[in-house]
C-alpha positions in Angstrom: 0.0 0.0 0.0 1.2 3.5 -0.8 1.8 5.5 2.4 -0.5 8.3 1.3 -3.5 6.0 0.9 -6.0 5.7 3.6 -7.1 2.3 5.0 -10.7 1.2 4.8 -10.8 1.6 8.6 -9.6 5.2 8.4 -12.1 6.0 5.7 -15.0 4.6 7.8 -13.8 6.3 10.9 -13.5 9.7 9.2 -17.0 9.3 7.7 -18.3 8.5 11.2 -16.6 11.6 12.6 -18.0 13.8 9.8 -21.5 12.4 10.4 -21.2 13.0 14.2 -19.7 16.5 13.6 -16.5 15.3 15.3 -18.2 15.0 18.7 -18.9 12.0 20.9 -22.4 11.2 22.3 -21.6 13.4 25.2 -20.3 16.3 23.1 -16.6 15.7 23.6 -14.3 16.0 20.6 -13.5 12.8 18.7 -9.7 12.4 18.4 -8.2 12.3 14.9 -7.2 9.1 13.3 -3.6 9.8 14.0 -4.3 10.2 17.7 -6.0 6.8 18.0 -4.3 3.8 19.7 -3.2 1.0 17.3 -5.8 -1.4 18.7 -8.6 1.1 18.0 -7.4 1.6 14.5 -7.3 -2.2 14.1 -10.9 -2.5 15.4 -12.1 0.0 12.9 -10.3 -1.9 10.1 -11.8 -5.2 11.1 -15.3 -3.8 11.5 -15.0 -2.1 8.1 -13.8 -5.3 6.3 -16.6 -7.3 7.9 -19.2 -4.8 6.7 -17.7 -4.8 3.2 -17.6 -8.6 3.1 -21.3 -8.7 4.2 -22.2 -6.2 1.6 -20.4 -8.2 -1.2 -22.0 -11.5 -0.2 -25.6 -10.2 0.4 -27.5 -12.2 -2.2 -30.7 -10.2 -1.8 -28.8 -6.9 -2.2 -27.1 -8.3 -5.3 -30.4 -9.3 -6.8 -31.9 -5.8 -6.2 -28.9 -4.2 -7.8 -29.1 -6.4 -10.8 -32.7 -5.2 -11.6 
């Protein structure tokens, strides 16, 4: 991977932050991707890959998209 490319986990995390206006449920600022601990980054990556995998194997969704 090229160093300037974002991981799927980072893309998902940043989309989440944007949607939440960079604040937590209790109005505290969400840290940036670079400030996250490695295990949190890994968790975002795993969750994102699982969601992508589910999306790609969802037969009903594939049938709807083919229409």
